C-alpha positions in Angstrom: 109.4 221.9 101.8 109.0 221.8 104.9 107.3 219.5 108.0 106.6 220.4 111.1 104.9 218.6 113.6 103.6 221.6 115.1 100.6 223.2 114.0 102.8 226.6 113.0 106.3 227.5 112.3 107.5 230.5 114.1 108.8 233.5 112.4 106.4 232.0 109.0 102.9 233.3 108.8 100.4 230.7 107.1 98.8 232.2 104.2 95.7 229.8 103.2 95.5 226.3 104.1 95.0 223.6 102.1 94.0 220.5 103.1 94.4 217.0 104.9 97.6 215.1 102.6 98.3 211.6 103.6 100.3 209.2 103.0 101.2 205.2 103.2 103.8 202.8 103.2 102.6 198.8 103.8 105.7 196.8 103.7 106.6 193.3 104.5 109.1 191.5 106.6 110.6 188.4 104.5 110.3 185.4 106.1 115.0 185.1 106.7 114.6 189.3 108.0 111.6 187.7 110.3 113.4 184.6 111.5 116.6 186.3 112.3 115.1 189.0 114.3 113.0 186.5 115.7 116.4 185.1 117.6 117.9 188.2 117.8 114.8 189.7 120.1 115.4 185.7 122.0 119.0 186.7 122.6 117.9 190.8 123.8 119.1 192.6 120.3 118.0 194.7 118.6 116.1 193.8 115.1 118.3 195.9 112.5 116.2 194.1 109.4 112.7 195.7 111.0 114.4 199.1 111.6 115.7 199.6 108.3 112.4 198.2 107.6 110.1 201.3 109.3 112.8 204.1 108.6 111.4 202.8 104.7 107.9 202.7 104.6 108.5 206.6 107.0 110.5 207.3 104.0 107.9 205.9 101.5 104.9 207.8 103.8 106.0 211.0 104.1 107.2 211.5 100.8 103.7 210.1 99.3 102.3 213.4 101.5 104.5 215.9 100.3 103.7 214.7 96.5 100.2 215.4 97.7 100.8 219.1 99.5 102.6 219.6 95.8 99.9 218.8 94.2 98.4 220.7 96.7 100.5 224.2 95.7 101.5 223.8 99.4 104.9 224.7 100.5 104.8 223.1 103.6 103.1 220.2 105.7 102.5 221.3 109.3 101.2 218.7 112.4 103.0 215.8 110.6 101.3 212.3 112.9 102.9 208.9 112.3 101.5 206.2 113.0 103.3 202.3 112.9 101.1 199.0 112.6 102.1 195.4 112.3 99.5 193.6 110.3 99.7 189.6 110.3 99.7 189.2 107.0 99.0 184.8 107.2 102.4 181.6 106.8 103.8 183.5 109.9 104.5 186.9 107.8 104.0 190.7 109.1 104.0 193.3 107.3 104.5 196.8 108.1 102.3 199.6 108.2 103.3 203.7 108.4 101.0 205.9 107.7 101.4 210.1 108.0 99.6 212.8 107.9 99.4 216.4 108.1 97.3 219.8 107.0 99.2 221.0 103.2 99.5 224.4 103.9 101.2 227.9 102.3 103.5 230.0 104.2 
C-alpha cells in the first residue's frame, strides 16, 4: 500500500477514487510516564516516553486507515493528513489521540 501526503503520485495515474478513509488511535500514558515526563520538561530534556507513545499512536492510526483502504479495494492512499491531540482524562492523566485520514485510490 502506497501512502503519501501529496494529492497525486508522479508517473502513477489514479484510475479510481474509492473514497475517504481514516484511522484513529487514543492511547493513555501511565502515571509514571507522566511524572517523569514532567521532570524532564522542567530540566529541558526530551520526553522519550511521550515520543514513544506518539509513534505508537501514529502507527496504529495509519494501520487502521490502510486496513479500511484495503477493504475498499484500493492500492494507495493519497492526501494523507495526520492530526495530534492531547485529551485530559481527569485525575491528572492525559491521553494521546492521533487521527490519520486520506483518499483511498486505485493506481
